[in-house]
All heavy atoms as an XYZ file, in Angstrom:
676
protein
N      13.818     14.944      8.098
C      13.729     13.752      8.924
C      15.125     13.226      9.207
O      15.990     13.265      8.347
C      12.934     12.666      8.199
C      11.446     12.836      8.279
S      10.533     11.395      7.710
C      10.438     11.769      5.974
N      15.275     12.723     10.383
C      16.564     12.153     10.765
C      16.769     10.803     10.089
O      15.814     10.047      9.880
C      16.633     11.966     12.281
C      16.729     13.261     13.037
C      16.985     13.021     14.504
O      17.741     12.092     14.845
O      16.416     13.775     15.303
N      18.015     10.529      9.775
C      18.359      9.281      9.093
C      17.940      8.060      9.911
O      17.448      7.079      9.356
C      19.866      9.254      8.824
C      20.311      8.087      8.007
C      21.801      8.150      7.708
C      22.220      6.959      6.883
N      23.631      6.995      6.546
N      18.109      8.134     11.216
C      17.742      7.007     12.078
C      16.240      6.749     12.002
O      15.803      5.604     11.886
C      18.205      7.243     13.536
C      19.726      7.202     13.599
C      17.596      6.231     14.482
C      20.325      7.576     14.924
N      15.441      7.822     12.042
C      13.991      7.650     11.937
C      13.624      7.005     10.612
O      12.781      6.109     10.571
C      13.253      8.983     12.088
C      11.788      8.862     11.761
C      10.913      8.304     12.683
C      11.302      9.260     10.532
C       9.565      8.159     12.375
C       9.958      9.123     10.215
C       9.086      8.576     11.136
N      14.233      7.473      9.527
C      13.941      6.921      8.202
C      14.243      5.424      8.182
O      13.445      4.629      7.675
C      14.730      7.665      7.100
C      14.598      6.965      5.756
C      14.254      9.110      6.994
N      15.352      5.018      8.765
C      15.721      3.598      8.822
C      14.716      2.822      9.675
O      14.311      1.715      9.310
C      17.127      3.435      9.394
C      18.210      3.938      8.463
C      19.569      3.954      9.132
O      19.694      3.986     10.362
N      20.616      3.939      8.320
N      14.318      3.403     10.791
C      13.361      2.737     11.674
C      12.002      2.607     10.987
O      11.344      1.568     11.082
C      13.225      3.510     12.989
C      14.465      3.450     13.845
C      14.431      4.416     15.005
O      13.644      5.373     15.037
N      15.299      4.191     15.989
N      11.594      3.657     10.288
C      10.311      3.607      9.594
C      10.350      2.597      8.449
O       9.384      1.881      8.210
C       9.908      4.993      9.081
C       8.488      5.037      8.614
C       7.440      5.092      9.519
C       8.187      4.988      7.262
C       6.123      5.105      9.091
C       6.871      5.004      6.829
C       5.842      5.066      7.735
N      11.476      2.521      7.750
C      11.636      1.521      6.690
C      11.524      0.107      7.252
O      10.953     -0.778      6.623
C      12.967      1.704      5.958
C      12.949      2.786      4.921
C      11.965      2.528      3.785
O      11.926      1.395      3.243
O      11.224      3.457      3.441
N      12.071     -0.100      8.449
C      11.961     -1.415      9.095
C      10.500     -1.728      9.409
O      10.047     -2.867      9.233
C      12.802     -1.459     10.370
N       9.751     -0.718      9.858
C       8.324     -0.902     10.126
C       7.586     -1.256      8.840
O       6.792     -2.202      8.809
C       7.739      0.373     10.737
C       6.221      0.393     10.967
C       5.814     -0.661     12.001
C       5.780      1.774     11.391
N       7.852     -0.533      7.778
C       7.205     -0.788      6.492
C       7.570     -2.172      5.963
O       6.716     -2.884      5.432
C       7.599      0.286      5.482
C       6.979      0.167      4.101
C       5.461      0.210      4.163
C       7.524      1.260      3.192
N       8.815     -2.559      6.124
C       9.253     -3.877      5.675
C       8.507     -4.984      6.412
O       8.008     -5.935      5.805
C      10.758     -4.025      5.878
C      11.306     -5.299      5.306
C      12.831     -5.310      5.277
O      13.452     -4.242      5.215
O      13.383     -6.422      5.316
N       8.391     -4.863      7.733
C       7.690     -5.874      8.521
C       6.199     -5.884      8.199
O       5.586     -6.948      8.078
C       7.910     -5.624     10.021
C       7.417     -6.750     10.895
C       8.174     -8.032     10.589
C       7.777     -9.151     11.509
N       8.453    -10.404     11.182
N       5.598     -4.704      8.027
C       4.179     -4.608      7.680
C       3.919     -5.297      6.349
O       2.982     -6.086      6.222
C       3.761     -3.135      7.622
C       2.302     -2.921      7.305
C       1.311     -3.343      8.184
C       1.920     -2.292      6.133
C      -0.029     -3.147      7.900
C       0.583     -2.080      5.845
C      -0.389     -2.508      6.732
O      -1.707     -2.305      6.437
N       4.766     -5.027      5.375
C       4.631     -5.653      4.056
C       4.754     -7.165      4.169
O       3.960     -7.916      3.596
C       5.696     -5.094      3.110
O       5.622     -5.696      1.854
N       5.718     -7.608      4.926
C       5.934     -9.045      5.116
C       4.722     -9.710      5.772
O       4.275    -10.773      5.338
C       7.177     -9.250      5.982
C       7.596    -10.674      6.165
C       8.824    -10.769      7.055
O       9.843    -10.121      6.757
O       8.738    -11.483      8.074
N       4.179     -9.078      6.802
C       3.016     -9.643      7.489
C       1.750     -9.558      6.640
O       0.893    -10.437      6.709
C       2.787     -8.930      8.824
C       3.854     -9.151      9.889
C       3.634     -8.221     11.064
C       3.894    -10.604     10.336
N       1.630     -8.509      5.834
C       0.437     -8.295      5.031
C       0.379     -9.211      3.816
O      -0.642     -9.822      3.537
C       0.369     -6.827      4.577
C      -0.863     -6.414      3.781
C      -2.108     -6.445      4.666
C      -0.658     -5.024      3.194
N       1.502     -9.301      3.091
C       1.476    -10.034      1.818
C       2.521    -11.138      1.709
O       2.588    -11.827      0.698
C       1.604     -9.077      0.613
C       0.436     -8.116      0.572
C       2.932     -8.337      0.605
N       3.364    -11.286      2.723
C       4.314    -12.384      2.717
C       5.660    -12.092      2.069
O       6.494    -12.970      1.949
N       5.867    -10.852      1.635
C       7.167    -10.485      1.067
C       7.421     -9.008      1.299
O       6.491     -8.241      1.559
C       7.250    -10.818     -0.419
C       6.214    -10.145     -1.282
C       6.281    -10.599     -2.728
O       5.959    -11.766     -3.007
O       6.665     -9.774     -3.567
N       8.684     -8.624      1.189
C       9.020     -7.230      1.482
C      10.114     -6.694      0.566
O      10.951     -5.922      0.988
C       9.429     -7.077      2.946
O      10.565     -7.877      3.221
N      10.086     -7.100     -0.706
C      11.064     -6.518     -1.633
C      10.684     -5.061     -1.907
O       9.602     -4.604     -1.543
C      11.152     -7.352     -2.923
C       9.842     -7.415     -3.666
O       9.235     -6.391     -3.973
N       9.386     -8.630     -3.952
N      11.560     -4.324     -2.548
C      11.351     -2.886     -2.737
C      10.074     -2.575     -3.511
O       9.328     -1.671     -3.144
C      12.565     -2.259     -3.436
C      13.790     -2.158     -2.558
C      13.559     -1.384     -1.270
O      12.946     -0.294     -1.312
O      13.977     -1.869     -0.203
N       9.806     -3.299     -4.585
C       8.604     -3.050     -5.380
C       7.338     -3.289     -4.563
O       6.407     -2.482     -4.586
C       8.594     -3.929     -6.631
C       7.389     -3.685     -7.513
C       7.352     -4.582     -8.747
O       8.310     -5.352     -8.988
O       6.349     -4.503     -9.465
N       7.329     -4.379     -3.824
C       6.162     -4.688     -2.994
C       5.989     -3.652     -1.898
O       4.872     -3.206     -1.629
C       6.285     -6.102     -2.389
O       6.404     -7.042     -3.458
C       5.087     -6.455     -1.543
N       7.076     -3.234     -1.270
C       6.982     -2.208     -0.222
C       6.413     -0.907     -0.779
O       5.608     -0.256     -0.123
C       8.343     -1.947      0.422
C       8.769     -3.015      1.403
C       9.923     -2.595      2.285
C      11.131     -2.130      1.536
N      12.292     -1.884      2.388
N       6.811     -0.525     -1.982
C       6.280      0.701     -2.590
C       4.791      0.567     -2.868
O       4.031      1.519     -2.673
C       7.043      1.045     -3.863
C       8.428      1.606     -3.613
C       8.430      2.857     -2.747
O       7.663      3.803     -3.031
O       9.202      2.894     -1.768
N       4.366     -0.604     -3.324
C       2.935     -0.830     -3.564
C       2.151     -0.803     -2.260
O       1.067     -0.219     -2.183
C       2.716     -2.150     -4.291
C       3.157     -2.109     -5.730
C       2.965     -3.438     -6.415
C       3.450     -3.357     -7.847
N       3.289     -4.626     -8.558
N       2.686     -1.429     -1.228
C       2.030     -1.435      0.081
C       1.944     -0.008      0.623
O       0.909      0.406      1.153
C       2.754     -2.380      1.066
C       2.284     -2.167      2.503
C       2.555     -3.831      0.656
N       3.015      0.759      0.457
C       3.021      2.146      0.915
C       1.947      2.958      0.190
O       1.183      3.689      0.816
C       4.396      2.769      0.677
C       4.591      4.126      1.327
C       5.896      4.807      0.956
C       7.119      3.968      1.145
N       8.378      4.701      0.844
N       1.868      2.828     -1.135
C       0.859      3.551     -1.920
C      -0.541      3.115     -1.510
O      -1.433      3.947     -1.316
C       1.088      3.317     -3.413
N      -0.741      1.806     -1.360
C      -2.038      1.262     -0.967
C      -2.457      1.792      0.405
O      -3.599      2.234      0.585
C      -1.962     -0.271     -0.954
C      -3.108     -0.940     -0.282
C      -4.341     -1.182     -0.801
C      -3.136     -1.448      1.055
N      -5.135     -1.820      0.133
C      -4.412     -1.995      1.281
C      -2.192     -1.500      2.084
C      -4.775     -2.576      2.490
C      -2.552     -2.080      3.286
C      -3.833     -2.614      3.473
N      -1.546      1.755      1.370
C      -1.865      2.188      2.733
C      -2.193      3.679      2.768
O      -3.172      4.092      3.401
C      -0.707      1.871      3.678
N      -1.406      4.475      2.079
C      -1.633      5.917      2.088
C      -2.930      6.267      1.358
O      -3.735      7.068      1.854
C      -0.446      6.639      1.462
C      -0.466      8.159      1.520
C      -0.669      8.668      2.942
C       0.826      8.702      0.940
N      -3.156      5.662      0.202
C      -4.392      5.940     -0.540
C      -5.616      5.505      0.268
O      -6.607      6.224      0.328
C      -4.381      5.248     -1.902
C      -5.631      5.552     -2.690
C      -5.737      6.722     -3.416
C      -6.719      4.677     -2.675
C      -6.904      7.025     -4.119
C      -7.881      4.971     -3.372
C      -7.966      6.140     -4.091
O      -9.116      6.435     -4.778
N      -5.543      4.353      0.889
C      -6.649      3.861      1.702
C      -6.951      4.832      2.845
O      -8.110      5.146      3.116
C      -6.332      2.453      2.260
O      -6.118      1.575      1.163
C      -7.454      1.914      3.117
N      -5.916      5.325      3.479
C      -6.098      6.286      4.565
C      -6.727      7.577      4.040
O      -7.665      8.111      4.646
C      -4.766      6.581      5.251
C      -4.886      7.597      6.329
N      -5.488      7.338      7.539
C      -4.525      8.903      6.370
C      -5.476      8.430      8.284
N      -4.897      9.396      7.592
N      -6.225      8.082      2.920
C      -6.774      9.305      2.343
C      -8.245      9.110      1.970
O      -9.083      9.965      2.250
C      -5.952      9.752      1.122
C      -4.573     10.239      1.573
C      -6.674     10.847      0.329
C      -3.583     10.457      0.435
N      -8.548      7.984      1.335
C      -9.926      7.720      0.907
C     -10.883      7.648      2.093
O     -12.039      8.051      1.985
C      -9.984      6.435      0.088
N     -10.399      7.153      3.231
C     -11.249      7.057      4.420
C     -11.340      8.383      5.172
O     -12.397      8.740      5.676
C     -10.734      5.972      5.362
C     -10.984      4.572      4.843
C     -10.451      3.522      5.786
C     -10.687      2.132      5.218
N     -10.135      1.088      6.080
N     -10.233      9.097      5.262
C     -10.228     10.327      6.066
C     -10.661     11.558      5.280
O     -11.175     12.514      5.866
C      -8.841     10.556      6.677
O      -7.879     10.771      5.662
N     -10.455     11.563      3.970
C     -10.850     12.686      3.117
C     -11.391     12.162      1.795
O     -10.761     12.295      0.742
C      -9.664     13.607      2.865
C      -9.137     14.294      4.072
S      -7.866     15.463      3.593
C      -7.452     16.148      5.171
N     -12.568     11.549      1.834
C     -13.105     10.935      0.617
C     -13.284     11.911     -0.546
O     -13.114     11.531     -1.703
C     -14.430     10.332      1.063
C     -14.730     10.911      2.390
C     -13.450     11.371      2.979
N     -13.594     13.159     -0.249
C     -13.764     14.138     -1.332
C     -12.440     14.366     -2.066
O     -12.422     14.537     -3.291
C     -14.295     15.455     -0.781
N     -11.339     14.371     -1.326
C     -10.027     14.522     -1.958
C      -9.719     13.330     -2.856
O      -9.252     13.497     -3.992
C      -8.938     14.690     -0.894
C      -7.501     14.746     -1.415
C      -7.313     15.919     -2.369
C      -6.526     14.803     -0.254
N      -9.978     12.135     -2.369
C      -9.729     10.935     -3.178
C     -10.601     10.949     -4.426
O     -10.128     10.630     -5.533
C      -9.992      9.675     -2.355
N     -11.845     11.352     -4.279
C     -12.766     11.430     -5.428
C     -12.255     12.450     -6.445
O     -12.245     12.194     -7.655
C     -14.171     11.792     -4.960
C     -15.195     11.825     -6.066
C     -16.577     12.122     -5.520
C     -17.592     11.952     -6.631
N     -18.279     13.131     -6.985
N     -11.820     13.594     -5.959
C     -11.282     14.632     -6.838
C     -10.048     14.114     -7.588
O      -9.922     14.303     -8.798
C     -10.927     15.881     -6.023
C     -10.255     16.948     -6.812
N     -10.923     17.707     -7.737
C      -8.965     17.365     -6.823
C     -10.069     18.556     -8.290
N      -8.879     18.369     -7.749
N      -9.148     13.455     -6.861
C      -7.940     12.904     -7.486
C      -8.309     11.858     -8.535
O      -7.750     11.843     -9.626
C      -7.031     12.292     -6.418
C      -5.741     11.775     -6.953
C      -4.606     12.481     -7.179
C      -5.443     10.418     -7.324
N      -3.622     11.652     -7.672
C      -4.108     10.389     -7.769
C      -6.171      9.234     -7.327
C      -3.494      9.219     -8.203
C      -5.554      8.070     -7.758
C      -4.234      8.076     -8.191
N      -9.269     10.993     -8.214
C      -9.716      9.972     -9.158
C     -10.251     10.597    -10.445
O     -10.003     10.086    -11.539
C     -10.809      9.096     -8.532
C     -10.282      8.187     -7.451
O      -9.096      7.892     -7.369
N     -11.174      7.741     -6.587
N     -10.979     11.695    -10.305
C     -11.531     12.378    -11.476
C     -10.458     13.124    -12.254
O     -10.474     13.161    -13.481
C     -12.644     13.337    -11.050
C     -13.875     12.624    -10.527
C     -14.869     13.543     -9.842
O     -14.572     14.749     -9.661
O     -15.947     13.045     -9.463
N      -9.515     13.710    -11.535
C      -8.442     14.482    -12.154
C      -7.442     13.587    -12.879
O      -6.915     13.948    -13.941
C      -7.731     15.306    -11.078
C      -6.785     16.413    -11.510
C      -7.521     17.448    -12.355
C      -6.170     17.068    -10.280
N      -7.196     12.419    -12.320
C      -6.196     11.489    -12.869
C      -6.809     10.103    -13.067
O      -6.530      9.179    -12.296
C      -4.991     11.381    -11.938
C      -4.306     12.697    -11.689
C      -4.408     13.326    -10.454
C      -3.564     13.321    -12.688
C      -3.783     14.543    -10.212
C      -2.935     14.531    -12.460
C      -3.044     15.142    -11.227
O      -2.427     16.339    -10.997
N      -7.620      9.918    -14.090
C      -8.253      8.609    -14.299
C      -7.242      7.486    -14.534
O      -7.470      6.353    -14.114
C      -9.158      8.822    -15.515
C      -8.737     10.100    -16.131
C      -8.039     10.894    -15.086
N      -6.103      7.816    -15.149
C      -5.067      6.789    -15.330
C      -4.439      6.404    -13.996
O      -4.136      5.236    -13.744
C      -4.000      7.249    -16.323
C      -3.365      8.576    -15.944
O      -4.034      9.418    -15.312
O      -2.184      8.791    -16.296
N      -4.271      7.380    -13.110
C      -3.775      7.093    -11.760
C      -4.765      6.255    -10.972
O      -4.381      5.343    -10.231
N      -6.043      6.563    -11.162
C      -7.098      5.787    -10.498
C      -7.032      4.326    -10.937
O      -7.132      3.415    -10.112
C      -8.467      6.374    -10.837
C      -9.629      5.579    -10.293
C     -10.948      6.133    -10.778
C     -12.103      5.241    -10.355
N     -13.380      5.736    -10.865
N      -6.845      4.102    -12.231
C      -6.763      2.730    -12.740
C      -5.536      2.005    -12.193
O      -5.605      0.833    -11.823
C      -6.764      2.714    -14.273
C      -8.100      3.085    -14.871
C      -9.255      2.231    -14.357
O      -9.135      0.996    -14.330
O     -10.284      2.819    -13.965
N      -4.415      2.704    -12.127
C      -3.193      2.111    -11.553
C      -3.423      1.756    -10.087
O      -3.020      0.687     -9.620
C      -2.027      3.088    -11.697
C      -0.719      2.567    -11.141
C      -0.057      1.504    -12.002
O      -0.364      1.424    -13.203
O       0.783      0.766    -11.457
N      -4.090      2.668     -9.349
C      -4.356      2.398     -7.933
C      -5.285      1.200     -7.791
O      -5.100      0.375     -6.898
C      -4.955      3.640     -7.263
C      -5.144      3.476     -5.772
S      -3.665      2.982     -4.834
C      -2.599      4.375     -5.109
N      -6.278      1.078     -8.660
C      -7.173     -0.073     -8.608
C      -6.385     -1.362     -8.826
O      -6.646     -2.375     -8.163
C      -8.275      0.065     -9.662
C      -9.358      1.049     -9.265
C     -10.326      1.376    -10.375
C     -11.119      0.203    -10.862
N     -12.139      0.587    -11.874
N      -5.414     -1.330     -9.726
C      -4.578     -2.514     -9.954
C      -3.746     -2.840     -8.718
O      -3.632     -4.005     -8.332
C      -3.659     -2.304    -11.154
C      -4.371     -2.340    -12.481
C      -3.415     -2.129    -13.650
O      -2.393     -1.464    -13.530
N      -3.758     -2.713    -14.784
N      -3.177     -1.815     -8.109
C      -2.364     -2.019     -6.904
C      -3.227     -2.584     -5.784
O      -2.832     -3.546     -5.106
C      -1.670     -0.712     -6.471
C      -0.583     -0.333     -7.493
C      -1.081     -0.830     -5.069
C      -0.002      1.053     -7.287
N      -4.403     -2.012     -5.578
C      -5.315     -2.486     -4.527
C      -5.679     -3.953     -4.765
O      -5.637     -4.773     -3.848
C      -6.579     -1.598     -4.446
C      -7.649     -2.238     -3.585
C      -6.220     -0.216     -3.920
N      -6.000     -4.288     -6.007
C      -6.335     -5.674     -6.340
C      -5.179     -6.623     -6.119
O      -5.342     -7.733     -5.610
N      -3.979     -6.166     -6.488
C      -2.790     -7.000     -6.312
C      -2.487     -7.227     -4.837
O      -2.194     -8.357     -4.426
C      -1.600     -6.318     -6.996
C      -0.379     -7.179     -7.098
C       0.728     -6.513     -7.890
O       0.459     -5.598     -8.703
O       1.885     -6.910     -7.681
N      -2.581     -6.160     -4.030
C      -2.334     -6.295     -2.589
C      -3.367     -7.245     -1.982
O      -3.024     -8.122     -1.182
C      -2.367     -4.918     -1.885
C      -1.225     -4.019     -2.372
C      -2.344     -5.075     -0.365
C       0.165     -4.494     -2.035
N      -4.625     -7.093     -2.371
C      -5.684     -7.964     -1.845
C      -5.405     -9.421     -2.208
O      -5.495    -10.309     -1.362
C      -7.039     -7.533     -2.406
C      -8.183     -8.353     -1.878
C      -9.505     -7.906     -2.446
C     -10.605     -8.819     -1.914
N     -11.874     -8.601     -2.552
N      -5.038     -9.671     -3.451
C      -4.757    -11.036     -3.910
C      -3.546    -11.624     -3.173
O      -3.582    -12.774     -2.730
C      -4.511    -11.026     -5.415
C      -4.298    -12.398     -6.010
C      -4.072    -12.308     -7.517
O      -3.358    -11.425     -7.996
N      -4.687    -13.212     -8.247
N      -2.494    -10.828     -3.034
C      -1.300    -11.296     -2.331
C      -1.613    -11.586     -0.867
O      -1.118    -12.566     -0.302
C      -0.176    -10.265     -2.441
C       0.374    -10.112     -3.843
S       1.503     -8.704     -3.999
C       2.941     -9.337     -3.146
N      -2.447    -10.736     -0.246
C      -2.821    -10.929      1.147
C      -3.608    -12.216      1.326
O      -3.342    -12.996      2.256
C      -3.621     -9.720      1.651
C      -4.128     -9.917      3.064
O      -5.301    -10.219      3.264
N      -3.251     -9.745      4.031
N      -4.573    -12.456      0.443
C      -5.359    -13.688      0.540
C      -4.480    -14.923      0.357
O      -4.618    -15.897      1.096
C      -6.478    -13.654     -0.501
C      -7.575    -12.671     -0.166
C      -8.585    -12.482     -1.294
O      -8.426    -13.092     -2.371
O      -9.528    -11.702     -1.095
N      -3.587    -14.869     -0.601
C      -2.667    -15.993     -0.841
C      -1.775    -16.225      0.382
O      -1.561    -17.353      0.807
C      -1.818    -15.711     -2.077
C      -0.871    -16.818     -2.434
C      -0.069    -16.453     -3.681
C       0.947    -17.523     -3.995
N       1.800    -17.148     -5.125
N      -1.274    -15.141      0.963
C      -0.406    -15.239      2.126
C      -1.157    -15.813      3.323
O      -0.631    -16.680      4.034
C       0.166    -13.856      2.474
C       1.037    -13.850      3.678
N       2.205    -14.562      3.769
C       0.900    -13.225      4.871
C       2.751    -14.379      4.958
N       1.978    -13.570      5.646
N      -2.396    -15.372      3.541
C      -3.179    -15.893      4.654
C      -3.477    -17.377      4.489
O      -3.433    -18.131      5.454
C      -4.484    -15.108      4.816
C      -4.258    -13.735      5.451
C      -5.542    -13.023      5.767
N      -6.326    -12.861      4.551
C      -7.643    -12.846      4.505
N      -8.356    -13.011      5.590
N      -8.283    -12.683      3.354
N      -3.763    -17.795      3.277
C      -4.037    -19.217      3.024
C      -2.803    -20.065      3.257
O      -2.884    -21.164      3.814
C      -4.553    -19.420      1.599
C      -5.973    -18.994      1.410
C      -6.447    -19.239     -0.007
C      -7.875    -18.718     -0.173
N      -8.346    -18.868     -1.555
N      -1.645    -19.560      2.855
C      -0.418    -20.341      3.036
C       0.020    -20.385      4.503
O       0.725    -21.294      4.911
C       0.714    -19.775      2.171
O       1.136    -18.517      2.651
N      -0.431    -19.418      5.290
C      -0.070    -19.378      6.702
C      -0.938    -20.297      7.555
O      -0.612    -20.587      8.697
C      -0.186    -17.950      7.229
N      -2.048    -20.769      6.999
C      -2.958    -21.623      7.772
C      -2.470    -23.038      7.847
O      -1.817    -23.610      7.137
C      -4.347    -21.606      7.161
C      -5.027    -20.276      7.334
C      -6.420    -20.247      6.699
O      -6.835    -21.199      6.058
N      -7.110    -19.150      6.897
């Protein structure tokens, strides 16, 4: 990948994180990235997500925590924006 594309994509991820949860620090961006990718995989290839969940139960639990955290941050951000 070209360096310019990587920078442009990082800017997109930063803005998405900011709009979704109200912040865009590195840790939050990584969680948003994991959440977005896992959500896409679970919707487009549910059998793969199910297999991964069974293969890595500790990873599944971590993902559940990330999903819950993103959901909570999103709800808090939406309430503060009203």
